[in-house]
Each structure stands twice: as C-alpha cells, then as structure tokens.
KEKE-3310 file (N, C-alpha, C; in steps of 0.2 Angstrom, whole numbers, plus 5000, padded with zeros to 4 digits):
npx = (5273:5258:5249:5240:5243:5255:5250:5244:5254:5261:5251:5251:5264:5263:5253:5260:5271:5265:5259:5269:5276:5267:5266:5280:5279:5270:5276:5286:5278:5274:5284:5284:5280:5290:5302:5314:5331:5344:5356:5352:5344:5344:5340:5326:5315:5302:5289:5292:5295:5283:5277:5285:5281:5267:5268:5275:5265:5254:5259:5261:5248:5242:5250:5246:5233:5234:5243:5235:5224:5231:5236:5224:5219:5229:5229:5216:5217:5226:5218:5206:5210:5218:5230:5229:5219:5225:5235:5228:5223:5235:5239:5229:5232:5244:5255:5268:5280:5289:5283:5271:5275:5280:5268:5260:5267:5267:5253:5250:5259:5254:5241:5245:5251:5240:5232:5240:5241:5231:5235:5248:5246:5239:5248:5258:5251:5243:5248:5262:5262:5254:5264:5273:5283:5281:5284:5280:5272:5255:5256:5269:5270:5261:5269:5281:5276:5272:5284:5292:5285:5287:5301:5303:5296:5303:5317:5315:5307:5316:5326:5319:5315:5327:5331:5322:5323:5336:5333:5325:5335:5345:5340:5341:5353:5352:5353:5366:5369:5359:5364:5376:5371:5364:5374:5382:5373:5371:5383:5385:5374:5378:5389:5384:5372:5369:5371:5362:5349:5345:5345:5332:5323:5327:5336:5353:5367:5384:5393:5395:5409:5417:5416:5411:5414:5428:5431:5427:5435:5448:5447:5446:5458:5467:5464:5468:5458:5453:5443:5432:5420:5407:5391:5375:5359:5342:5333:5323:5312:5303:5303:5307:5316:5333:5348:5363:5374:5386:5392:5397:5412:5430:5434:5421:5416:5406:5401:5385:5375:5360:5350:5343:5351:5362:5356:5352:5363:5379:5395:5405:5398:5393:5404:5409:5398:5401:5414:5410:5404:5415:5422:5415:5419:5433:5434:5430:5417:5407:5411:5411:5397:5392:5398:5394:5380:5380:5384:5374:5363:5367:5367:5353:5347:5353:5347:5334:5335:5335:5322:5313:5308:5298:5282:5273:5274:5268:5255:5252:5248:5236:5237:5234:5243:5259:5273:5287:5286:5276:5280:5291:5285:5279:5290:5297:5290:5290:5304:5305:5308:5321:5326:5323:5331:5344:5343:5342:5355:5363:5358:5363:5377:5378:5375:5386:5396:5392:5396:5409:5412:5408:5418:5429:5426:5427:5441:5448:5443:5432:5423:5413:5406:5400:5391:5382:5377:5370:5361:5353:5348:5340:5331:5325:5319:5310:5313:5312:5317:5317:5317:5310:5321:5319:5313:5323:5333:5327:5324:5332:5345:5355:5363:5354:5351:5355:5364:5374:5379:5384:5395:5402:5406:5414)
npy = (4672:4671:4661:4668:4681:4681:4678:4690:4698:4693:4696:4710:4713:4709:4719:4731:4730:4730:4742:4751:4748:4753:4767:4771:4768:4777:4789:4788:4788:4801:4808:4806:4815:4824:4836:4831:4828:4840:4835:4823:4826:4823:4810:4807:4812:4825:4819:4805:4805:4808:4796:4787:4792:4789:4775:4772:4776:4768:4756:4758:4760:4748:4739:4744:4739:4725:4721:4725:4717:4704:4706:4707:4694:4686:4690:4686:4673:4670:4674:4666:4653:4646:4639:4629:4622:4618:4611:4600:4594:4589:4580:4571:4564:4558:4551:4554:4565:4573:4571:4577:4590:4593:4592:4602:4614:4613:4614:4627:4634:4631:4637:4650:4653:4651:4662:4673:4672:4679:4692:4692:4689:4700:4710:4706:4705:4716:4728:4728:4725:4736:4746:4742:4732:4719:4703:4690:4675:4668:4655:4653:4660:4652:4640:4644:4647:4634:4627:4635:4632:4618:4617:4624:4616:4604:4608:4616:4607:4597:4602:4607:4594:4588:4597:4595:4582:4582:4589:4580:4570:4576:4586:4601:4604:4604:4615:4617:4607:4610:4623:4620:4613:4622:4631:4624:4622:4635:4639:4629:4633:4646:4643:4634:4638:4645:4635:4624:4629:4640:4636:4629:4639:4648:4650:4648:4654:4653:4668:4675:4676:4691:4710:4713:4702:4702:4715:4713:4702:4708:4718:4710:4703:4714:4718:4706:4696:4681:4674:4662:4659:4667:4671:4673:4677:4673:4684:4692:4685:4686:4699:4717:4723:4725:4716:4711:4699:4692:4676:4662:4654:4653:4640:4639:4651:4664:4676:4683:4690:4698:4697:4708:4718:4718:4723:4736:4743:4750:4744:4749:4753:4741:4734:4743:4741:4727:4729:4734:4723:4715:4722:4719:4706:4707:4715:4707:4706:4696:4685:4691:4693:4680:4675:4683:4681:4667:4668:4676:4667:4656:4663:4665:4652:4647:4655:4651:4638:4640:4642:4634:4622:4626:4624:4635:4643:4636:4635:4648:4651:4644:4630:4614:4603:4603:4607:4606:4613:4622:4630:4635:4645:4654:4658:4664:4676:4683:4685:4694:4708:4709:4703:4713:4724:4718:4717:4730:4734:4726:4730:4743:4741:4734:4745:4753:4744:4744:4757:4755:4746:4753:4763:4755:4751:4764:4767:4757:4756:4766:4781:4787:4779:4770:4779:4783:4771:4767:4777:4774:4762:4765:4773:4764:4755:4763:4769:4775:4791:4800:4795:4793:4797:4790:4778:4773:4771:4760:4750:4750:4741:4746:4762:4777:4782:4796:4797:4788:4794:4806:4801:4794:4805:4812)
npz = (5184:5175:5163:5157:5158:5151:5138:5135:5134:5123:5113:5115:5110:5097:5092:5095:5087:5074:5074:5075:5063:5054:5057:5054:5040:5036:5039:5029:5018:5017:5012:4999:4989:4989:4982:4970:4975:4972:4967:4960:4950:4937:4936:4934:4922:4922:4919:4921:4935:4940:4937:4945:4958:4958:4957:4970:4978:4975:4979:4992:4997:4994:5002:5014:5015:5012:5023:5034:5033:5034:5047:5055:5053:5058:5072:5075:5074:5085:5096:5095:5098:5088:5087:5096:5089:5077:5082:5088:5076:5070:5080:5080:5069:5071:5084:5085:5090:5082:5069:5072:5074:5061:5054:5060:5057:5043:5040:5045:5037:5024:5025:5027:5015:5006:5011:5007:4994:4985:4987:4982:4969:4965:4967:4958:4945:4943:4950:4947:4934:4928:4929:4921:4925:4927:4919:4920:4917:4920:4922:4925:4937:4945:4945:4951:4964:4969:4968:4977:4989:4990:4991:5003:5012:5011:5014:5026:5034:5036:5043:5054:5059:5063:5073:5083:5085:5090:5102:5109:5111:5119:5127:5136:5130:5117:5109:5106:5096:5087:5083:5077:5066:5059:5056:5048:5037:5033:5028:5018:5010:5006:4998:4988:4984:4972:4963:4966:4970:4963:4949:4949:4948:4938:4922:4920:4911:4904:4902:4887:4876:4872:4871:4884:4893:4892:4897:4910:4914:4913:4922:4934:4934:4936:4949:4956:4957:4957:4945:4939:4934:4926:4925:4916:4921:4917:4921:4916:4912:4922:4927:4924:4931:4937:4942:4951:4957:4969:4973:4984:4989:4987:4976:4972:4969:4961:4949:4945:4933:4929:4915:4912:4918:4909:4898:4902:4906:4901:4896:4904:4915:4920:4923:4934:4943:4946:4951:4963:4969:4970:4979:4991:4993:4994:5005:5015:5018:5016:5023:5036:5038:5037:5049:5059:5058:5061:5074:5080:5078:5086:5099:5100:5100:5111:5121:5119:5123:5137:5140:5133:5139:5148:5152:5152:5140:5130:5136:5136:5123:5123:5121:5126:5128:5132:5121:5110:5097:5099:5110:5103:5094:5103:5110:5099:5096:5109:5109:5099:5101:5104:5092:5083:5087:5085:5071:5067:5070:5062:5049:5050:5050:5037:5029:5031:5025:5012:5008:5009:4999:4988:4989:4986:4973:4967:4969:4963:4950:4944:4949:4942:4932:4941:4948:4938:4934:4946:4946:4934:4937:4948:4942:4932:4941:4947:4959:4976:4979:4989:5003:5020:5034:5046:5041:5032:5042:5049:5039:5028:5020:5012:5009:5004:4987:4986:4997:4993:4981:4986:4994:4984:4976:4985)
capx = (5269:5253:5249:5235:5248:5260:5247:5242:5261:5262:5246:5253:5270:5260:5250:5265:5275:5261:5257:5276:5278:5262:5269:5286:5277:5266:5281:5289:5274:5273:5290:5284:5279:5295:5306:5320:5337:5347:5361:5348:5339:5345:5337:5319:5311:5296:5283:5294:5295:5276:5276:5288:5277:5261:5270:5276:5258:5250:5262:5260:5241:5241:5253:5242:5227:5236:5246:5230:5220:5235:5236:5218:5218:5234:5226:5210:5220:5228:5212:5201:5213:5220:5236:5226:5215:5229:5239:5224:5223:5241:5239:5224:5235:5250:5257:5275:5281:5292:5278:5266:5277:5280:5261:5258:5270:5265:5246:5251:5263:5249:5236:5248:5252:5233:5230:5244:5241:5228:5239:5254:5244:5237:5254:5261:5248:5240:5252:5269:5260:5252:5269:5278:5288:5280:5285:5279:5265:5252:5259:5276:5268:5259:5274:5285:5273:5272:5291:5294:5282:5290:5308:5302:5294:5308:5322:5313:5305:5322:5330:5315:5315:5333:5332:5317:5327:5342:5330:5323:5340:5350:5337:5343:5359:5350:5355:5373:5369:5355:5368:5381:5367:5362:5380:5384:5369:5372:5390:5383:5370:5382:5394:5381:5365:5368:5371:5357:5343:5344:5342:5326:5319:5330:5341:5360:5371:5390:5393:5398:5415:5415:5418:5409:5418:5435:5432:5426:5441:5453:5447:5447:5465:5470:5464:5469:5452:5452:5436:5432:5413:5403:5385:5369:5353:5336:5328:5318:5306:5299:5303:5311:5321:5339:5352:5369:5376:5392:5391:5401:5419:5435:5433:5414:5413:5404:5397:5379:5372:5354:5351:5341:5356:5366:5352:5351:5369:5384:5400:5409:5394:5392:5411:5409:5394:5405:5419:5407:5403:5422:5424:5412:5423:5440:5434:5428:5410:5403:5413:5409:5390:5391:5400:5389:5374:5380:5384:5367:5359:5369:5364:5346:5346:5355:5341:5328:5336:5333:5314:5309:5305:5293:5275:5270:5274:5262:5249:5250:5245:5230:5238:5234:5249:5266:5277:5293:5284:5272:5285:5295:5282:5279:5297:5299:5286:5293:5311:5305:5311:5329:5328:5322:5338:5350:5341:5344:5363:5365:5357:5368:5384:5377:5376:5393:5399:5390:5400:5416:5412:5408:5424:5433:5425:5430:5448:5451:5440:5430:5417:5407:5401:5396:5386:5377:5374:5365:5355:5349:5345:5335:5326:5322:5315:5305:5315:5311:5323:5317:5314:5311:5327:5317:5312:5330:5337:5324:5323:5337:5352:5359:5362:5350:5355:5359:5370:5380:5381:5389:5401:5407:5409:5419)
capy = (4675:4667:4660:4673:4687:4680:4678:4697:4701:4691:4700:4717:4713:4709:4725:4736:4729:4732:4750:4754:4748:4757:4774:4772:4768:4783:4794:4787:4790:4808:4811:4804:4821:4829:4837:4827:4832:4843:4830:4818:4829:4820:4803:4807:4817:4826:4814:4799:4806:4807:4789:4784:4794:4785:4768:4771:4777:4762:4750:4759:4759:4740:4737:4745:4734:4718:4721:4726:4711:4699:4707:4705:4687:4683:4692:4682:4666:4670:4675:4661:4647:4643:4635:4622:4619:4615:4606:4594:4591:4585:4575:4566:4560:4554:4553:4555:4572:4576:4572:4582:4597:4595:4593:4608:4619:4612:4616:4634:4637:4631:4642:4657:4654:4653:4669:4678:4671:4684:4698:4691:4689:4707:4714:4704:4705:4722:4734:4727:4725:4742:4750:4740:4728:4711:4699:4684:4672:4665:4648:4653:4662:4646:4635:4647:4646:4627:4625:4638:4628:4612:4618:4626:4611:4599:4610:4618:4602:4592:4606:4606:4587:4587:4601:4592:4575:4584:4591:4573:4566:4579:4590:4608:4605:4603:4621:4616:4603:4614:4628:4617:4611:4629:4634:4620:4623:4641:4638:4625:4637:4651:4640:4630:4640:4646:4628:4620:4632:4645:4633:4627:4644:4652:4647:4652:4652:4657:4675:4674:4680:4698:4716:4714:4697:4704:4720:4710:4698:4713:4721:4705:4702:4720:4718:4700:4693:4675:4673:4656:4659:4673:4669:4677:4673:4675:4688:4696:4681:4688:4707:4721:4725:4722:4715:4707:4697:4688:4670:4656:4655:4649:4637:4639:4658:4666:4682:4682:4696:4698:4699:4715:4722:4719:4727:4743:4747:4749:4740:4752:4753:4734:4733:4746:4737:4721:4731:4735:4717:4712:4725:4716:4700:4709:4718:4701:4707:4690:4681:4694:4692:4673:4674:4687:4677:4661:4670:4678:4661:4653:4666:4664:4645:4647:4658:4647:4632:4641:4643:4629:4617:4629:4623:4641:4645:4632:4637:4655:4650:4640:4623:4610:4598:4607:4604:4610:4618:4628:4634:4639:4650:4659:4661:4668:4682:4686:4687:4699:4715:4708:4702:4720:4727:4715:4719:4737:4734:4723:4735:4749:4738:4733:4752:4754:4740:4747:4763:4753:4743:4759:4766:4750:4752:4770:4767:4752:4756:4773:4782:4790:4774:4767:4783:4783:4764:4767:4781:4771:4756:4768:4775:4759:4752:4768:4769:4781:4795:4804:4791:4796:4795:4784:4772:4771:4768:4754:4745:4750:4738:4750:4769:4780:4784:4802:4796:4785:4799:4811:4797:4793:4812:4815)
capz = (5179:5173:5156:5154:5157:5145:5132:5134:5132:5116:5109:5115:5106:5090:5091:5095:5081:5068:5074:5074:5056:5051:5058:5050:5033:5035:5039:5023:5012:5017:5008:4992:4985:4990:4976:4969:4977:4966:4963:4957:4945:4930:4936:4931:4918:4926:4919:4924:4942:4942:4937:4951:4964:4957:4959:4977:4982:4974:4983:4999:4998:4994:5008:5020:5014:5013:5029:5039:5033:5037:5054:5058:5053:5063:5078:5076:5075:5092:5100:5094:5099:5082:5088:5099:5084:5072:5085:5089:5070:5069:5085:5078:5063:5073:5091:5085:5091:5076:5064:5074:5073:5054:5051:5063:5053:5037:5040:5045:5031:5018:5026:5026:5008:5003:5012:5004:4987:4981:4987:4978:4962:4963:4966:4952:4938:4943:4951:4943:4927:4927:4929:4916:4927:4926:4913:4922:4915:4926:4923:4929:4944:4949:4946:4956:4971:4970:4969:4983:4995:4991:4994:5010:5016:5011:5018:5033:5037:5037:5048:5060:5062:5066:5079:5088:5087:5095:5108:5112:5113:5123:5132:5135:5126:5110:5106:5103:5090:5082:5081:5072:5060:5056:5054:5042:5032:5030:5024:5012:5005:5003:4993:4983:4982:4964:4959:4968:4971:4957:4943:4950:4946:4933:4918:4920:4905:4905:4898:4880:4874:4869:4875:4891:4896:4891:4902:4917:4915:4913:4929:4939:4934:4938:4956:4959:4959:4953:4943:4935:4932:4925:4922:4915:4923:4914:4926:4912:4911:4928:4929:4920:4936:4936:4948:4950:4964:4970:4978:4984:4991:4984:4969:4970:4969:4954:4948:4941:4930:4926:4908:4912:4919:4903:4893:4905:4907:4896:4898:4910:4921:4922:4927:4940:4948:4948:4956:4970:4972:4971:4985:4996:4994:4996:5012:5019:5021:5016:5029:5042:5038:5039:5056:5063:5057:5065:5081:5082:5079:5092:5105:5100:5101:5118:5125:5118:5127:5144:5141:5129:5144:5152:5149:5151:5133:5127:5139:5134:5117:5123:5119:5132:5128:5130:5115:5107:5092:5102:5113:5098:5092:5108:5111:5093:5097:5114:5107:5093:5102:5103:5085:5080:5089:5081:5064:5066:5070:5055:5044:5050:5047:5030:5025:5031:5021:5005:5007:5008:4993:4983:4989:4983:4966:4965:4970:4958:4944:4943:4952:4938:4929:4946:4949:4932:4934:4951:4944:4929:4941:4952:4937:4929:4946:4950:4966:4980:4980:4995:5009:5027:5037:5050:5037:5030:5048:5051:5034:5023:5021:5008:5009:4999:4981:4987:5001:4989:4977:4989:4996:4978:4974:4990)
cpx = (5264:5253:5245:5239:5252:5257:5245:5249:5262:5257:5249:5259:5268:5257:5255:5269:5271:5260:5264:5277:5273:5264:5275:5284:5274:5271:5284:5285:5273:5278:5289:5283:5285:5299:5312:5326:5341:5352:5358:5343:5339:5342:5331:5318:5305:5290:5285:5294:5288:5274:5279:5284:5270:5263:5271:5269:5254:5253:5261:5252:5239:5244:5249:5236:5229:5239:5240:5226:5224:5235:5230:5217:5223:5231:5220:5212:5222:5222:5207:5204:5215:5226:5233:5222:5220:5233:5235:5223:5229:5241:5234:5226:5240:5252:5265:5277:5284:5287:5273:5268:5278:5273:5259:5260:5268:5258:5246:5254:5258:5244:5239:5249:5245:5231:5234:5244:5237:5232:5245:5252:5242:5243:5258:5258:5244:5245:5259:5267:5258:5258:5275:5284:5287:5281:5283:5272:5262:5254:5265:5274:5266:5265:5279:5282:5273:5279:5294:5291:5285:5297:5308:5300:5299:5314:5320:5311:5311:5325:5326:5315:5321:5334:5328:5320:5333:5339:5328:5329:5344:5347:5339:5349:5358:5353:5362:5373:5365:5360:5373:5377:5366:5368:5382:5380:5370:5378:5388:5379:5374:5387:5390:5374:5364:5368:5365:5350:5341:5341:5335:5321:5321:5335:5347:5364:5378:5390:5397:5404:5413:5418:5417:5413:5425:5436:5432:5433:5447:5453:5449:5455:5469:5470:5465:5464:5451:5445:5435:5425:5409:5396:5379:5363:5347:5331:5323:5312:5301:5298:5308:5317:5327:5343:5358:5371:5382:5390:5396:5408:5424:5434:5425:5411:5412:5401:5391:5376:5365:5354:5348:5346:5361:5362:5352:5357:5374:5390:5404:5405:5393:5399:5411:5404:5398:5411:5417:5406:5410:5424:5421:5417:5430:5440:5431:5421:5406:5405:5411:5401:5389:5393:5396:5382:5374:5381:5377:5362:5361:5366:5356:5344:5348:5349:5335:5329:5334:5326:5310:5305:5299:5286:5271:5269:5269:5255:5247:5247:5239:5231:5239:5240:5255:5270:5282:5291:5280:5276:5289:5292:5281:5285:5299:5296:5289:5300:5311:5308:5319:5331:5327:5329:5343:5349:5344:5352:5365:5364:5362:5375:5383:5378:5383:5397:5398:5395:5407:5417:5412:5415:5429:5433:5428:5437:5451:5448:5438:5424:5411:5403:5397:5390:5380:5374:5368:5359:5350:5345:5339:5329:5322:5317:5310:5307:5313:5317:5323:5314:5315:5317:5325:5316:5319:5333:5334:5325:5328:5344:5357:5358:5357:5355:5359:5365:5376:5383:5386:5395:5405:5410:5414:5426)
cpy = (4669:4666:4665:4680:4687:4680:4686:4700:4700:4695:4707:4718:4713:4716:4731:4736:4731:4739:4753:4754:4753:4765:4775:4772:4774:4789:4794:4790:4797:4812:4809:4810:4826:4830:4833:4831:4834:4838:4825:4820:4826:4812:4802:4813:4819:4821:4807:4799:4805:4800:4785:4786:4790:4777:4767:4772:4771:4756:4751:4758:4751:4737:4738:4740:4727:4717:4721:4719:4705:4700:4705:4697:4683:4684:4687:4675:4665:4670:4670:4654:4643:4638:4628:4618:4615:4610:4599:4590:4586:4579:4569:4561:4555:4556:4554:4563:4576:4576:4577:4589:4598:4596:4600:4614:4619:4615:4624:4637:4637:4636:4649:4658:4655:4660:4674:4678:4677:4691:4698:4692:4696:4711:4713:4706:4712:4728:4734:4728:4732:4747:4747:4735:4721:4708:4692:4681:4669:4658:4648:4655:4656:4641:4637:4646:4639:4625:4628:4634:4622:4612:4620:4621:4606:4602:4612:4612:4597:4596:4605:4599:4586:4590:4597:4585:4577:4585:4584:4569:4569:4584:4597:4609:4604:4609:4621:4612:4607:4620:4625:4615:4617:4632:4631:4621:4630:4642:4635:4629:4643:4649:4637:4633:4642:4640:4624:4623:4636:4642:4630:4632:4648:4648:4651:4649:4656:4663:4673:4678:4686:4704:4715:4709:4699:4710:4718:4706:4703:4716:4716:4703:4707:4720:4711:4696:4687:4673:4668:4656:4665:4671:4674:4673:4677:4679:4691:4692:4683:4695:4710:4724:4721:4721:4711:4705:4692:4682:4666:4658:4650:4646:4638:4646:4660:4673:4681:4689:4694:4700:4706:4720:4724:4724:4735:4747:4746:4746:4743:4752:4746:4732:4737:4743:4731:4723:4732:4728:4714:4715:4722:4710:4702:4712:4713:4702:4701:4686:4684:4693:4685:4672:4677:4683:4671:4663:4672:4672:4657:4656:4665:4657:4644:4649:4654:4641:4633:4641:4638:4624:4620:4628:4630:4644:4642:4634:4644:4655:4646:4633:4619:4605:4602:4603:4609:4615:4623:4633:4638:4645:4656:4662:4666:4675:4686:4688:4692:4706:4714:4707:4709:4724:4725:4717:4726:4738:4731:4727:4741:4747:4737:4740:4754:4750:4742:4753:4760:4749:4748:4762:4761:4751:4758:4770:4762:4752:4764:4774:4784:4785:4770:4772:4783:4776:4764:4772:4778:4765:4759:4770:4770:4755:4757:4769:4776:4785:4800:4800:4795:4793:4789:4778:4769:4768:4761:4748:4745:4746:4742:4758:4771:4782:4791:4801:4793:4790:4804:4807:4796:4800:4815:4813)
cpz = (5177:5166:5153:5153:5151:5139:5130:5132:5125:5112:5109:5110:5098:5088:5090:5088:5074:5068:5073:5066:5052:5051:5054:5042:5031:5034:5032:5017:5012:5013:5001:4987:4985:4983:4976:4971:4971:4963:4959:4952:4939:4930:4933:4927:4922:4925:4922:4932:4944:4942:4943:4957:4964:4959:4967:4981:4981:4978:4990:5001:4998:5000:5014:5020:5016:5020:5035:5039:5036:5045:5058:5058:5058:5070:5080:5078:5082:5097:5100:5095:5093:5083:5091:5094:5079:5076:5086:5082:5069:5074:5083:5072:5066:5080:5091:5085:5085:5070:5066:5073:5065:5051:5054:5058:5046:5035:5040:5039:5025:5019:5025:5018:5004:5004:5008:4996:4983:4981:4983:4971:4960:4962:4960:4945:4938:4944:4947:4936:4924:4925:4925:4919:4926:4919:4914:4919:4921:4927:4927:4936:4948:4950:4951:4963:4973:4972:4976:4989:4996:4994:5001:5014:5017:5016:5025:5037:5040:5043:5055:5063:5066:5073:5084:5090:5092:5102:5112:5115:5119:5128:5130:5131:5119:5106:5102:5096:5085:5079:5076:5066:5056:5053:5048:5036:5029:5026:5018:5007:5002:4998:4987:4981:4975:4960:4960:4968:4965:4951:4943:4947:4939:4929:4919:4914:4906:4900:4892:4880:4871:4873:4882:4895:4897:4897:4909:4919:4917:4920:4934:4940:4937:4946:4960:4961:4954:4951:4938:4931:4932:4922:4921:4917:4919:4918:4922:4911:4917:4929:4925:4925:4936:4942:4946:4957:4963:4975:4978:4987:4987:4977:4967:4969:4961:4954:4943:4939:4928:4919:4907:4913:4913:4898:4895:4905:4902:4899:4904:4916:4924:4926:4933:4945:4950:4952:4963:4973:4974:4978:4991:4998:4997:5003:5017:5022:5021:5022:5035:5043:5040:5046:5060:5063:5061:5072:5084:5083:5085:5099:5105:5102:5109:5123:5125:5122:5134:5145:5138:5134:5148:5149:5148:5144:5129:5129:5137:5128:5117:5121:5126:5133:5127:5125:5113:5102:5094:5106:5109:5096:5097:5110:5105:5094:5103:5113:5102:5095:5101:5095:5081:5081:5085:5073:5062:5066:5064:5049:5044:5048:5040:5026:5025:5026:5013:5003:5005:5001:4987:4983:4985:4975:4963:4965:4965:4951:4942:4946:4948:4935:4935:4948:4944:4932:4940:4949:4939:4933:4945:4948:4935:4934:4949:4957:4970:4981:4986:5001:5015:5030:5042:5047:5034:5036:5050:5046:5029:5024:5017:5010:5004:4993:4983:4992:4997:4984:4980:4992:4990:4975:4979:4988)
residu = (MET:THR:ALA:THR:LEU:LEU:PHE:TYR:ILE:ILE:ILE:GLY:LEU:LEU:ILE:VAL:ASP:PHE:LEU:VAL:ASP:GLN:CYS:ILE:ASP:THR:LEU:ASN:ALA:LYS:LYS:TYR:ASP:ASP:PRO:ILE:PRO:GLU:PRO:LEU:GLN:ASP:VAL:TYR:ALA:PRO:GLU:GLU:TYR:GLU:LYS:SER:GLN:ALA:TYR:LYS:LYS:ALA:LYS:HIS:LYS:PHE:GLY:ASN:LEU:SER:GLY:GLY:ILE:THR:PHE:ILE:VAL:THR:LEU:ALA:PHE:PHE:LEU:LEU:GLY:GLY:PHE:GLN:PHE:VAL:ASP:SER:ILE:ALA:ARG:SER:ILE:THR:GLN:ASN:GLU:ILE:LEU:ILE:ALA:LEU:LEU:PHE:PHE:GLY:ILE:ILE:MET:LEU:ALA:SER:SER:ILE:LEU:SER:LEU:PRO:PHE:SER:TYR:TYR:ASN:THR:PHE:VAL:ILE:GLU:GLU:LYS:PHE:GLY:PHE:ASN:LYS:MET:THR:LYS:LYS:LEU:PHE:VAL:PHE:ASP:LYS:ILE:LYS:GLY:LEU:LEU:ILE:GLY:ALA:ILE:ILE:GLY:GLY:ALA:ILE:MET:ALA:LEU:ILE:ILE:TRP:PHE:TYR:GLN:LEU:THR:GLY:GLU:LYS:PHE:TRP:LEU:TYR:ALA:TRP:GLY:LEU:VAL:ALA:VAL:PHE:SER:LEU:PHE:MET:ASN:MET:PHE:TYR:ALA:ASN:LEU:ILE:VAL:PRO:ILE:PHE:ASN:LYS:GLN:THR:PRO:LEU:GLU:ASP:GLY:GLU:LEU:LYS:THR:ALA:ILE:THR:THR:TYR:ALA:ASN:LYS:VAL:GLY:PHE:THR:LEU:ASP:ALA:ILE:TYR:VAL:ILE:ASP:GLY:SER:LYS:ARG:SER:THR:LYS:ALA:ASN:ALA:TYR:PHE:SER:GLY:PHE:GLY:ALA:THR:LYS:ARG:ILE:THR:LEU:TYR:ASP:THR:LEU:ILE:ASN:ASP:LEU:ASN:THR:GLU:GLU:ILE:VAL:ALA:VAL:LEU:ALA:HIS:GLU:VAL:GLY:HIS:TYR:LYS:LYS:LYS:HIS:ILE:ILE:PHE:ASN:LEU:ILE:ALA:SER:THR:LEU:LEU:THR:GLY:LEU:THR:LEU:PHE:ILE:LEU:SER:LEU:PHE:ILE:ASN:ASP:PRO:LEU:LEU:SER:GLU:ALA:LEU:GLY:VAL:SER:ILE:PRO:SER:PHE:HIS:ILE:GLY:LEU:ILE:ALA:PHE:GLY:ILE:LEU:TYR:SER:PRO:ILE:SER:GLU:ILE:THR:GLY:LEU:VAL:MET:ASN:TYR:ILE:SER:ARG:LYS:PHE:GLU:TYR:GLN:ALA:ASP:ASN:TYR:ALA:LYS:GLU:THR:TYR:ALA:ALA:GLU:PRO:LEU:ILE:THR:SER:LEU:LYS:LYS:LEU:SER:LYS:ASN:SER:LEU:SER:ASN:LEU:THR:PRO:HIS:LYS:THR:TYR:VAL:PHE:VAL:HIS:TYR:SER:HIS:PRO:THR:LEU:LEU:GLN:ARG:PHE:LYS:ASN:LEU:LYS:SER)
# end
C-alpha cells in the first residue's frame, strides 16, 4: 500500500463518518413533530410540547451548522498539509521527541478550542438562554474554558509523555506499560474524581440533616448499602438541568445530588433515583464498565503497537519525519470503524444495565416515584420523547423514556 492510497482511505473514513452521522441526525429530526406516545401524555402540556419541539429543532439546526463548519475545517487541515505545518513548528522549537509531541498536540488542542469557542458561546448564551436553561455568567464560562484547557493539558500531557517514553524505552512492548498506566489512572479517577476534579468547577456540600437525608439513609440501610457521604453540588450556577450520580469504591464511594434535582423532585422521587444508582453498584455495573474499558484499551494499544513503527502512517498525513504522535493520529482514524462497533456494543450493554438498575429500584423501593421522577426530569430538560430507533441504537446509552416506562410498569 502506498502513502497516497492510505491518505485517501483516511479522507474517505472522515467523509463517511460525517455523512453517516448527518443521515442519522436527519432521521431523528424527522421524528420531532410526532405525537407524544399515549403513556407519556402527561409529561408535556400542549404549549410545553411545542417548546420542546422548538428546542430540539434549534439544537439540530445549530448542530448541522457547527458540525458542517468543523468538518470543512478538519478536511481542509488534512488536504492542505496541516499536520506537516504544525509538526515543523514544534520541531523548530525543540528536538526532543516527547516535547515535540506535547507541543504538537498542544497547538492542535488550542486551535480546536479557539474554533469551537464561538459555537460553545452561542449554544450557551443564545440557545440554552432562550429556552431557560442557562444560568452561567460570561465570567464563569471563560474560567470553565481556561480550567478545562489547563486540566486537559496537564493530565493529557503527562499521560502522553509517559506513553512516548515507554515507547522509546521498550519499542513495540510499550503497549503493556501504557496499558498499565491507563488502567491505574482510570481506577484512580473512578475513586477520586469527585474529590479532586469536581471541586475545581463546583462547590460540594454535605446534605443537611432532615427529611431527605433520613429517607436516603433509611433506604440505604434497608438494602445493606453502606453510605458515608451524600453531597449536594451547585449545578444551578450553570444550568437548570438536574442530575445525580454515584462515584467511588469502598470507603471513597459517595452519592452526589444536583441542587436542581432537589428542587425539581420530591423526597420519594429522589430516593427512587438514588435506588436506581444503588442498583448499578449492587449489580456490579461500575466494575464491569471499568474492566471492559480497560480490556478495550489494552486491545487498542496492542493493535497500535503492531503498526506504530510503520513510517507509512506519517507519510500518509504528509509528514516527512516519521514520529509516534503523527502515527497515533493516522492510526486513530483508521481504527475508528472498530471504535464505532465497540461503542455500539457498549451502548447496548449500558441500556441493558439501565433496565436492571430500574428493576432494582422497583424491587427494593417502588416503581411509581421513579416513573414520575423520569417524567419530570424529561420535561424539565425538554427531552425528545420520540427519537428515531436508529438514533437510539447508535447514540443512546440509556433506553428511551417510553421504554423505561413500559419496563417499570411490567
């Protein structure tokens, strides 16, 4: 295979991926005006449903515009020798391969952030603002972007530097060390993300004593779930949308409630939502996802190790000096069909897990408050109640509201 042929394969994969996404999005958009399914008639009043349809259409139109522009810029970058240009800038600053790679990815990450900034701003302060979701100030928006870039640069840069160092030391066997690094990092983040990363963006406070804490503690004791930490996060400073999540293992595990969730739901509904989260823990879903993710990462790194030494990868992207970081980008695109397949499988498993967690909440607490909580959360976020089945299959990690309703009622 020649470098030219490989380049056209890469361009073809980018185009096919974009067109497939556009087709699936269009199929989904055609369902926006469908009538509300009979079991969900009580979610929206007529005027509220019109608002939800307008929100979905605005997001779809904006997504087409931003996605189209991003795709054109990306394609132009490939066709006009962008990788060679950025690589030459990095090499003009240093001859150390690790530093070259860090500068290379740093420049691309910064350029990508600058390109996406107007779209992010418009989405937050125009679309989300128009439909009553945004609570973020412009100052907070800017600081979030800066903090996100810094955290990405520090963590991503450190991991990338170590992987390239492993490659320099061990050659093709680097994948074993890289796999171990990623596995340890993933476990560490699962255990301590809420303690280390979340406080950079949000304030977390222990849930105050009262009816809600008593109800949660009573349920936890009933199902034998040791719970030392229940926190409330100030999600309302960014959005009116609500959420709750479980994190950590053993002594580090905690349940975190968004303050918007507490405002939107009553006590029984909140406990039902938490019963669902406890179900994920009791059914070992978190451990399964961690193990599956680790195995998939190992497989990907192993396959990468078989091809990373081939200078054809760098040549295909128009870079004259073969390097690990250029080969990594080419490999990532060529590997994307496999990533799509594994993503579909993981989404399918995730939807099955959601049913199991719902069933656990139904069996150990009650189905009705979970149903009403799901309906309220869908209404308050103007969720799509009539998604296309293809869109659900490809993109949804959770079953639709209608599917969850039918399962909980069965």
